[in-house]
C-alpha positions in Angstrom: 61.4 196.4 135.6 61.9 195.1 139.2 63.9 196.8 141.8 66.8 194.8 143.3 64.7 194.2 146.3 61.7 193.0 144.4 64.1 190.7 142.3 65.3 189.1 145.4 61.8 188.4 146.6 60.7 187.1 143.5 63.7 184.8 143.3 63.2 183.7 146.9 59.4 182.8 146.1 60.7 180.9 143.0 63.2 179.0 145.2 60.4 178.0 147.7 58.2 176.7 144.8 61.4 174.7 143.7 61.8 173.4 147.2 58.2 172.5 147.2 58.4 170.6 143.9 61.6 168.8 145.0 59.8 167.7 148.1 56.9 166.3 146.1 59.1 164.6 143.6 61.2 163.0 146.5 57.9 161.8 148.1 56.8 160.3 144.7 60.0 158.4 144.6 59.6 157.1 148.1 56.1 156.0 147.2 57.4 154.1 144.1 60.0 152.4 146.3 57.2 151.3 148.6 55.1 150.1 145.7 58.1 148.1 144.4 58.6 146.5 147.8 54.9 145.7 148.0 54.8 144.1 144.7 57.9 141.9 145.4 56.7 141.0 148.8 53.4 140.0 147.5 54.6 137.7 144.8 57.3 136.3 147.0 59.1 134.6 144.1 62.7 134.5 142.9 62.0 136.7 140.1 58.9 139.0 140.9 57.2 140.6 138.0 57.3 144.4 138.2 55.3 146.5 135.7 57.6 148.2 133.2 55.8 151.5 133.9 57.2 151.5 137.6 60.9 151.7 136.2 60.0 154.3 133.7 58.2 156.5 136.3 61.1 156.1 138.7 63.6 157.2 136.0 61.5 160.1 135.0 61.1 161.2 138.6 64.7 160.9 139.4 65.4 163.0 136.2 62.9 165.6 137.3 64.7 165.8 140.7 68.0 166.3 139.1 66.5 169.2 136.9 64.9 170.7 140.0 68.3 170.6 141.9 70.0 172.1 138.9 67.5 175.0 138.6 67.8 175.6 142.3 71.6 175.9 142.1 71.4 178.3 139.1 68.9 180.5 140.9 71.1 180.4 144.1 74.2 181.4 142.1 72.2 184.2 140.3 70.7 185.4 143.4 74.2 185.5 145.2 75.5 187.4 142.2 73.1 190.2 142.6 
C-alpha cells in the first residue's frame, strides 16, 4: 500500500506521462494536417484525392486526444480529493 505522499508522487508521474502522450498525439495531428495540405497542393485540382487512411488516422488520433484529456481530468480530480 502506498502512503499518501507516495500516491501523490505516483499520480504526478502518471500525469506527466499523460501530458507527454498528449503532446505526441497533438504533434501527430499537426503532421497529418501538413500531409493533407501537401497532398492538396501537389494535385492542385478542384477535388484533390486524399487517401481514406488519412481521415481514419485523424479521427482515431482526435479520439485518442479526447481520451487522454479525460484521463488527465479524472486523475486531477482524484488527486485533488486526496
